[in-house]
Every structure is written in C-alpha cells, then in structure tokens.
N, C-alpha and C positions, 0 to 999 in steps of 0.2 A: 478592903483585907488589910486589918491591924491585928499585930500580936502583941496580947497585954503580957505584962511580968510575970504573972504566975503561970501562962500557958507556957512560957518559954522553959519553965522546970520541968515539964514534960521530958520523958525520955523520948531520946531520939529512935532506937532501935525498933518500935512497932510501924512507926511510918515507913522505916527503909524498909523491913520486911515486906509490909502492905504494896509499896509501890513497886519493891522488885518483882512480888508475885504477880501483880495487876498484869507488869509488862509481860510477862513470859506469858500468861494465859491470853495477854490480847494477841500476842504473835502467834501462838498456838492457833486459838481460834480461827485470825483470820485465813490462815494456811487450811483449817478444816474446812470452813465454808467454800474457797474457790476450789480446792481440790477435789474435794467430795461433790460438788456439783459437776465439775469438771470430768471427773473419773467415773462419778457412780451413775451418770444419765447418758443413755446411749445418745441423745439427738447431739447431745454437746460433745460427746465423745467423738461421735461421727463427724462432726463440725471442724473440730480442732487438725482430725486428721485430712481431712479435706483441705483445710486451709494449710496444713504443712507441705503441701504439694507446691505451695508457692516457691518452696526453698528451693532451689535448682539441687542440692546435693540430695534432698528427699526425693524428688521427682527421678534423679537419675538411679538411686539405689532401687526404686520401683520398677523403673524401666528394666533395669539389670535382672532383678529378680521375675518378672514377666517373659522376659527373652529365655531367662534359663526353663523356666517350666515349657515352653513351647518346645523348646530343643530336646528337656525330658521326653516330653510327647512323641514329637518326631527328629529322632535323631539327625535325618541327613538334612536338617535345617542347620547344622553346625556351620556349614560353610558360610551360610549367608547371616552369619550371627551379628557382624558389624551393621551391615543394613538392616538387621531387625531390632538393632538396640537404637539407629538412628529414628527408625519408623517407630517404637514404643515409646523412644522419650516424647516427642512429637504427641502422641496420642497420650499419654499421662498429662501432659500440662494442659491438654484442652477442656475446656467447661464440659461438655458431656461425658467425659471419662469421671471427672469428679460428682457429677449426677449418678452415675453407676455406684463408685465409691461409697458414697454416704450410707446408702440402704445395706450395702453388703457388710459394712463396719459395724451397724448397728445391731445386725443380725449376731456378728460374732460377737459382739460386746454383749448381748444377751444372753448368747449360749454361754459365755464366760462367768456368767454372774448367778446362772442357775447351776447348781451344787449337783443336779441330778445329769447335765450333759459331761459325757465322756470326751467329746471331739468338738475342738474348736476350728471350724471352717472359714476363712477369709477367701471367698470365691467370687470373683468378677468374670462371670460367664459371657455376659453379652460385649464385655472388651474385644473379644475374638471377632466382633463386627466391625469395630473401630480399626482395630489393626488390620482386617483385610482389606477395607476401604481404601486404607492408607499405604498399604503396602502394593494395591494393586496400580494405584499410580507411577511404582518405581518398576515393579515389575510385575505382571498379569500373571506369569507362571509362577514365580514364585508365591503370590498371595494364594493360588489355588492348593499348594503345597502344606496350609497351615491345617493342624488336627483340627477335627469340625467343631469341637468344644473345648475351652479352656480349663483347664484343672485348676483347683483351689492353689490360690498363693500361697496359702498358708495352711496347713494339716496338722494341728497339733492334738495326740491321744494323750492319755492317761499316761503315758511313759515319760511324755516331756519334762524335764525336771524342771524348769522355768515356770509351766504351767499352775504348779501350786501356789508358788509365791506369787505372780502375779494375781491368780485370782485370790488369795489372800489380803493381798494389798488394796485391788478395787472394793472387795467386801467391806474392808474395813475402813475405807474412803466413806462408803455408802453409809455406815452403820454411825460413822465419827460425824457426820454434818449437821445431824440434828443440834449437835450439843454444840456448834459454832455459834450461833445464837445467845445460846444459854452461858459459852463462856464469855461474848462480850459483854454479856450484863455482867457479870462476874467480876470482869475486869474491870469496867467502869467503876463498879462499887468499891473496889480492894482500892483504886487511885484516889475517889472521893474520900474513903475514910482514912484513906493516908493523909491526905492534906489535913482533914480536918481533925486528926490527933496528932498532928505533926508539932513540934514546939516552936518550929517557924514556917510558917505557912506559904509564904511566897517563895524560900527556899525550896522546900518540898516541892510548890507546884513547879518552879521552875525547874529542877531536876526530872520530874515526871512528863514534862511539856518537852525538854531534850531526850529523855527514854522514848517517848511514842515517835517523835521525830526521827529517832535512831530506828526503830522497828522500821519504819517506813521506808529508807534508805536501804536497809538490809533486804528489804521484800523485793524492792527493785533491784537489788544483787543476784538475785537468785538465778537471773537468766543468764549473766555472762558467766559468774561461776559454776552453773552447770553445765555450761560447753566447755570451761575449760577441762572439768571434770571427766567430761564424756569423751572428748579429743584424748586425755591422758589415758582412759581407762581401758579404753579399746585399740585395739594396736591394728587394725585393719583402717587404712585411713577413710576409705569411701563408706566404710558403714561407720566408722565413728562422725565424719560430718554428715551423715544422714541423721543420726541419735541427737548431735546437736541442733540440728535444724528441727526436729521433733520438739525438742525440749523448748526452743524458743515459740513454737506454735503452740503449745501447750502452758507455758508459763507467763510468754509474755504480757499478757494482760496483769500481771502483776505490777508490772512496774506502772501501770496509771495508777493502780492500786496502793502501789506505795507511796506515790508521789503524794495522793489525796491525805493517805495517813501521816506524812511527813508533816504537810501544811498545817492539820490539826494540831499536832505537836507544837510545831513554832507558834501557832494562834497563843496556845495554853501557855508557852514560855514567855512571851511578850507580855502575857495579862499578870505576870508575877514581875517583872522588871519594872522597875520604878521611873520615872522619867528622866530625871539627871543620871541613870544608872545606866541608861543604854547610848553609848557611845561606840557607835561604829568603827572609827580611830583605833579609841583601847583596845578594841576586840579584838581587829585585826592585827596590834600590835603583841597583844598576848600570845595570840595563837603562834606567830610568829617565832616569839621567844621561845615558847614549849620547845621547839624544835632547834631552834640555832645557839640557846643560851647554855652554856657549861652549869651543871651541875655541881654544889659543893660535897654532897655524898656521894662517895664510889661506887654505891650501887646503884645510885639513880643514875650518875653517868653513864656506869656500864649500859644500863637497860638503854639510856638514849641512845649512844651509840650503835648498841644492836640493832634497834629499832629502825635505824638511818640506814646502817648495812642492808636487814632484809627488805627496806621499800626497794635499796640500789639492786639487790638478786631478784627481788619480784620483777624489777623491770627490764632486767637483764634478763631472764629465763622467759616471763610472760609478758611480753610487751603490751600484746593485745590486752590482756584482762587487766595488765596494771594501765594503761590507757583508761580502761571502762571503769576501773575503782578511782583513778583519778579525777574523772569525769563525773562520777556519783557525789564523792565528795567536796570535789571544787563545786558543784551544782549547789550543794546542800547549804555550803557556807555563803555562797553566793546569792542564795535566798534569804539567808538568815540576814544580812546584813542589808538585802532589800526592807526586808518586814521591820527590822530595825528603824532603818529611815520613815517607812511608815509609821511605826509608832512614836518616832520625835515630832514626825508632822503633825498627828491627831493629838499630841500630851495636851496642848493647852485646853481641849473640849472634853477632856475625858473626868469623870467623877473625882472630886478631891482622895476620895478610897483608894483608887488608883493612881495617884500622883507622887503619894508619898515616899520619903526616902528612907526606909529602916534599915538599919545598922546589919551586919554581917551577911549582906548578899554580895556573892561574886559571880558576875555573869559568865565570867570566860572559863572559869572552872567545869560546870556541866557540860557547857559544850565541846570541850577538850575531853572530855571524859567519854563525850558521844562518837566524836571523831576517831580516839584511839581504840575503840571497841571495833569500831568499823575498819579501820585499819586492820587493827588484829586479826580479824576473822578473815578478812582479804587473805593477810599474809598466813593462814592457816589452810584455806583454799589453795594457795600457790604451792604452800609443802606438800599437801596431800596430792596436788597434780605429779610434782616432782619424785613423789616417793611412788607412784605409779608407772610413772616413766623409768624409773630407775630399778623396777622389780625385776628379779630374774626371768630370763625367758622360758618360756613353757619347756623348752628342751633344755636339758643339761648336757654339758659335756660327758659324752660317755668315755670311760674308758674300754680299750679294746677287750678285756677280758679273755686275750688269747686267741681271738675269732679273727678271721680276716672275711671279708664279705658275708658276715653274718654267721660263719661255721667256723669253727676252730680245724675239721678236716681241712679247709681250703688254704692254711697256710703254708702247707707243706706241698701243695698241688703247683706244678710249674705253670705260670701264665698263659702257656699256649695251650692248657689241659682242661681251662675255666671256661663253662658258659656262661656269658655277660647277657641280661636281658636290656634290649638297646628301644630306642625311640626312633623313627625317622624322621626326617624333619622337624627333628625336636625343639627348634625354635620357635615354630608355629602353633599357637595354643588357642584354643575356641575360648580362652578366659578374657584374653587380649580382644579388646572389642574393636580395637583399627587393622585388627588383622584379616584381609580374606582368605577365603580357601585353606583353614587350617588341618593340619595333618594330626592333631593332637588336642585331645581333653583337657589336659592340665599343663602348668607351666612348666615351667627347668625344676624347680626348688621343689615341686609337689611330684612329678615325676621322680626326682632323688628320694623324697622322703618314701614313695611306695615302693622301692626299691628296685629302679633302672640305674643300670650302672654303665651302658654305652649309649651315646647320643652322636647322633649324623647332623650337624650342623654345615650351613651354607653361609661363607662370609664373602659382602660385597661391600666396596667402597658408594657412598654415597653423600648427597647432601641436603640438609635438614631446611624444609621450605614450609612455613607456617607449620602444621600439625602432620605434615606427611615428609616424608625422606625420596628425593631423586635420585636413582641411580646413575652411578656414574661409569657407564660401558667401555669408558674408553681408557679404564685406570689398568685393566688387564685383557689382552686382545682376545683371548680365547673364551673370555665371558659371552660375546654375543652369538657365538657358532651353537650353544646348547639351550638356549633360553627358550625359543618357541617349541623346540622339541621335548625339555622336560615339562612345562608346563602346561602345553596345549594352546590351541590358538585361540580360544574363549578367553583364556587367562591372558595369554600377548595382548589381547583387542583391549580387554579393561584394564590393563596396565597401561596401555599405552594413551588411553582416554582418560583416565587420570593424571599421566605423567602430562600432556597435553594442557591440563588445566591448572599446571603448577606453575604460578607467576608472582616472582617479586625475587628479590636479592637471594641467592643461596647461602645459607650457613658454610662453616669451615666442612671441608671433607674428613670424613670418619669413618670408622670400620662397620659396619651392620650386620646382623644376621637376618636374611633375606631368603624367600625362595624365588628364585629368577628375577623378577621384580620387586624392588623394596616398595615402590608405588604401593603395593596390595599387602606390606606389613613389614615393620622394620624394626629390632631392638638394636638396643646399640652394643657392640661385642665386649668393651671393658667392663662394665657394668655386670653382665651377664657372667662374664667370668670369674668377677666378685663373689656372686653367690654360689659359686663352685667353690671357691676359700672359705666362705662360711661352713659349708656343710662338710669341707673336709677336717675341718677342724674340730667343728662338734662332733664329728665320727672317725677318729684316726685309725680306726681299723678297715676302711675301706679305699678299693680301687677301683680308678673308673677309668673310659675311654674315651677322648673324644676324638671323632672321625671328621675332618674339614675337607667336604666339596669345596678347594678354594678357588675362588676369584678375586683373590686379594694376592700380593708378593708375600713371598715366606715372611722379608723385612716385616710388614705388618702383620702377621701372626706373634712375632717374636716381642714387637713394643707392645703389643696389648698384653702378652703374659707378664711383661715388665712390670706395665702400667698398675694390673691388678692386684700383684701379688703370687698369682697363680703359679708362677715360674718356681717358687720356693717347694710345689708339690710336684712338680714333673719329674719323672723317670727319666734316668741321663744316662742309663746302661744300654748295652746292647739287648737287641730282640733277635735269641738266637744266634750260633746253632746251641749255644747252654744258656737256656731260659732260665729266668730267675723265677723261685716261686713269688707267691703272693705274699708270705712271711717276709721274705728278703725285702719286697719292695716296701709294706709297711714299716719295716725295721729302717729302711734305708731315708724313710720320708719320702722317697720319691714314688708317688701313688696316682699320678693321673700319666697314661700315653697317651702321646699325640698322634696323629694320623694326617696326611695329607696325601689328595688322590692324584695333583698336578704336579706341583711344584714345590718341593720343601729348601730348594737352596741347599746353604750350606749351614741350616740351624742344626746342630749335632744332634739334638731331643726331639727334632723333626722328623718322623720317619715315614717315607713314600711308601704308599698302597700296593698300586698296582704292577711294583717292579721287584717282583719275586716274595712280598711279604703279605698279600691278602688276595684269596679268591674267593667268588663270590656264587649265588645265583642268579637268573635274572630277575628281574622287578617290574615287568610288566604283564602281569597277570589278571584278566577280567573276570576269572569266576574261580573258585576254590578248588575244581576237577581240574584247571590247566597246571596249579601247582607243578613243579618240577625241581630238579636238582642239579640240572644240567651246569656246563662253565659257563660263566658270562666274562667280567672283566678279571683280570690278574692271573697269574700262573695257575694253572690248572692245579698242582699239590704244592700251592704255598703251605708254608705252615700255618695260617690264620684264616679261617674261613666265616665268610659273612652269611647267614641265610636270610635273604629280603623276601619277608612274611604278612604282603597284603594285598588288597584287592586293588588295583589301581583304576580310578575312576576319573581321572583329570578333567577338568581342573579341581572338582568337587567331593574331597575325601569322603568317604562317608560310615558313618558312624556303625549302621547296620549290619555294613559288609565286616568290620572289624567285631561284635556280638559272635559273628559266627565262626570266623577263624582265628581270632583270639584267646578261645577257649584250650585250656590248659592240655587237654588230651589232644586236639588237634595240632598243636604247636610240638607238643612230644612225640607223636606218631612221626611227623614231617621230616622234624629234626634228627630223629633216629633213622629216617630211610635215607636220608642225605649222607649222614653220615656212613652207614652201609654202602652206599653208591658212590662217593668219593673218596672215602677212606680216611676221612678227616673229621676233626671236632667242630661243631658249630659252636663256633666261640661269640660267635654276635649273632643274636634274635632280634632282628629290626621289626619293628610293626607301627601302623600307624595305631593313635590311640591307644596308648598303652595304659590308660587307665580304665580300658575296659575289657571283660576276660582277665585273664593270669598268666601274661608272658612272665613276668616273676617267678610264680609256682612251677611253672614249665620248668624254668633256668634251674630253679633247685632241683627240680628230679632230676633233667638231665645231668645235673652235678652228683647225684646220688645222694641227697640231703632229705629230711623229711620235710614233708610240707607242714607250712606255718601259714598264719592268715598274713603276716608282714614280717620281713626277715626281721634279724634282731639289730640290724646297725642302724637300720630307719625307722626303727621306733622311737619315740621321744623319751 
C-alpha cells in the first residue's frame, strides 16, 4: 500500500467526507439492525422482557404491579400487602412465571404492532395459580381470598398518551431494519472509496480504523449511558431502577457487538501502521502528554483545563458512570497496545508493502481523536443527566393568592370553626410493602396532595434490627397498657412472633411512627416531619393539624420538630378562648397545630387534647348503622370536636368498608347530625383509607365551599 507523488496531490476533502459519512452510516446501520430485530420481532421482544426479570429491580417492579392489581380487584387484601409482595416477588423470579410471561408479551406486542387494535392488554391470568399455590403455603385462608382471575397488568386504550409514541417507535424499528444491511454495504463502500481517493492512503486507513474502533466503543457505552439517563429522568427510584434493568436486558448484547466492531477497527488501523511506526511506549507517552502537557496557545490550554475539570466533575457527580466510561476507554487503549505488540511481533513476516515507512503517519493523533470523541460524548451524557436532575419539580411553589386551605373565605374564619379532613393512623400506608394491617391506601405526602389536613399519628421508640424495628416498650410506661386493646389479639400475636425472630445487635434508639407494634411497620419520625416541611414550603396558604397518640416523652417530640425543621412552621399562639383565624396563622407563619393525647410536658406549642381542648365520638363501630355521636374521650363541650368515622375490623382494616362510609353524602350527613346533637363544629373528620371516597369534598361542603375535584392548594 504505497502512495505515489501524483496521488499525494489529490485533494483531501473527498476522502474526509466519504470517511465521515461511512462511519455515521455504519453506526446507524448497526443500531437499525439490532434495535429492529429486538423491537420489531415479537419473539425477540418477549425473550428480552423475560430475561429482564433476572434483574431484581425489574422483578420487584413487576411484583409490586401484580400486587396492586390483586388489591384493586379485592381491596380487603390491603392488610396483607406486605405478605403478597413477598410471595409475588418469589413467583415473578420463578421459571414457570417466565414461561407464562413470554406468550403474554408476544400477544401484547402483536397487538401493539397492529394498527387496527385499539387496546393493548398485558395479561398473565395463569399467574394467579402460581400466586395461590405460593400463598397457600403461608396461609390457606389468605390464598382463598384471591380474586378468581387476575386482571391485566397493563390495559392501555386509545386514550393512553404514550401509546402512539411507542407504536410509532416500534413500527419505525420494523421498517428501518431491512435498510440496516443495505446501510452496512453503503458504509463499507464509502470507507473503501475514501481510502482509494485519499492522497495518503495509509493515513486515511489509520483514521478509518480508529473511527470504526471508536464506533464500537460507543456502541458498548449505550448500556451505562442509558442507565444513567434513566435514573436521572425518572424521579421515582424503584421505577427508575426497573427502567435501567430493562435497558440492560434489551441493549446489553450491544456490548459484545461493540467489542467485535472495535476489534475490526483496530485491525484496520494496524494494517495502516508501518512496522517501525508502531511503538507502544511512544504511543503511551503521546497519550499521557495530550492530557498533562501545557499548551502554548491560550485557547487550547483553556480547552485542556476545561476537559480535565469536566472529567473531575463527572467522577464526582456520576462515579458509577465515570468508572464505566474509564473502563471502556482504558480497555480500548489496552486492547490497542496489545494489538500493537502483536503487530511488532509479526512485522518480519509481513509482505514488503506493509513494512514500509512512508512519511506523514502520526499514529497517536487519530487515536487521541477517538479517545476525545468518546470522552466528550460521555461528558455529554453526564451533563444531560445533571440537567434532568436539576430540572424544576413538577410542583411549583404556589402563592397563596389570598386563599387559606384552598378558599379565600376560610382566611377570615376562626380555627375552631373550620372542618379539616383527617386520616386515622395516617402513617400506615398500603404503599409501604413492610407495613402490616395498614389503615391508609396513600402515604402521607399523597394524602397531603389529595387535600387531607389533619393527621392522627402514633410515635414510639424503637431500635432497628436488620430491616425491622423492635419496639422499646420500656421507653414510656403507659405504652404497654393499651397496645393489645388497640390493635387486637391477632395483631398482638403477629407482632410478638416477629419480635421474637429479631436477632442481632440493635441500632440506636430512635422515634418511629408505628401502630402498636413497630415490628408490624414503622417509619422514622424526623424524615416524615420533613415531608410536611416540604409541603408547607410549596403551599404557603395551608394550615394542618398533627395529633399524636403519644407513646414517647414530649421532649422526643420537641427534638424531632427541631431536627426536621418543622419547628419553624409550628403555631405558638394560644388555642382559645380568642381563636386565631386561618389568615392570622398563615400571616404569622405558624401553620401547624400540634396536639398530644397523653403528656405534653412544658413544651409551649404542644397542646394536651383530652384536658378541655378536644372532644370526640366513639371509634369502635363495626357497621355503618352503629355510627353515633355520643361523647367518648375529652370534655363533652370542648372547643374542638373530632368525629371518628371508620368501621373497626381489627386487626385488618378493610377498604371495602371505606368505599361505603367514605362517600361524601354519608360523611356530610353524619357530621351534620353530630353537630346538631353535640352543638359543636366537627373540626376533624378522621377516616381510614382517605384516598377512597371523598372526605376532602365532604369537608369542603361542611365548610360551605363549592365542590371541586381537588382543593386548590393541593394542586401542583
């Protein structure tokens, strides 16, 4: 491969254009072939989905979705959600489940690719059999409560906003796949012609070889790059981890394809390098000098320093991706040095045409260009991930607009004349997979977003052992006396069984929100209070009530408010006889009224409920017809009135009961009856499963406000 003087006079730009076009077509064609085969073929697509279940994050996501579908069909399974999650997680990881998934995914894929299909269903109905068998080993009675047939895990109709996008993507992948092979032929032709018309064929072949190798490296980078972007773009951690697992399952083989392409590129480059031009030591020296040596031109020096700084920033912000990028680049360089050594070894045995030493060949320059392109694209991915993380939240900080708790008329109303929708045992949410016997279907932040403004919470002291919390019954003497009565014998027995299995050194004592037994479910108090801080910052016109059925000393409550920052939002004024208006509270910044049922000590903003401040109704109703408004705890004619409005089915609260008693008309009728009988405004209406029915709408109606879907302050 020699270059004559006449050839050297040829212009360089045709070879450069053809070479660049060939490399771009090569990369696009490889992606078309792989993505088209994976997305457009139902068998390949189903196999990738099945393989993705090897990733624990994907398996967890699917298990949670199936559990949610089961509970949607049979709401009274809510109390068993943690057990269902564990059982379903094991089922999803099994080979029989994957055998069921593949045909189900193939059917969904075929429906997606059909332009005449209006619904995409992903149904694995026989999975119910597997779940039933697994659950029966834990509790036969629980297994018998499963619905007779499992509804589709995914049911997307024509109204699904993402459906046309996904359908278009899959269809495009199918249409473009046949062009992949043609593209490879065109890319090869462009690269060959680029070498033929080049003024210096060896230099061009070297540059093309490095370009092909860089293309292979970039193909291999798609897996870590996609993972980083998925984790940054999706705010919910579990969903983001599942998306990253799917990305690995679908594009993981591109690593092997990229390695093969990179090897071909290195082989082409080595064909162009003359024997005495192959010097591994010089190559290493030039590459290190490219990073470490100061440039004479100011612009080049600024670019060098900016690149070093960007690399450091990438390592600090995205250490996992930075390590992946460094491994890819380092592996490529090591592979190149290895093949350079092989080239030197076989040099004496090559034809004379490949042993020459034409002038003008700089081996390090194209290699450095390839490394530079790889690093720059890696930095681009990291920058995109950083921008996604720094994007403004969906919720914007809302000005009050002259409203208090969603209405301007409430600003002038005294606190003791306002009705607050409330959540009983608000800390226990069915969305928490580790909480047994939850009273709520939504977590605290979602309750706030829905419009709930009064929260009944139970703080306890406990010690974390593994993934559970062991209740410290000795922290407050009166804690022991009520637990069996409150949670029932069945829950007491379950808690004791879990408690006896907690073996190991306990962690430091801390305050948790639990219901009777922290062993049955616990969330730390301080982070929970911080979620209230975040909400109050975003919604500066909202006033909320926190009512603690306290099993910890008042000093623990005060310390938690200090540590969380919620102390800055606490109402510090008097509660009666001259009551503040909601507008006064919003203006003062004191928008959290804190109540304690047993002991408030000398904490000035912590108000004792049953000592003349709050009265309530009974709370042990077993059927709607048993609802009454008679006096229970507290002074019968106290200035604040709590209406307990749920059906007691200890230890397993039932959403099916909430579907009946949480209807707006039912709540309004009972609240008005209690107001007439007791002569007091029902200030707090506490319900189970506040996401079911319309306790928020009932409170608005009782406050004399027009009905809306969601109160204004809770809207993002």
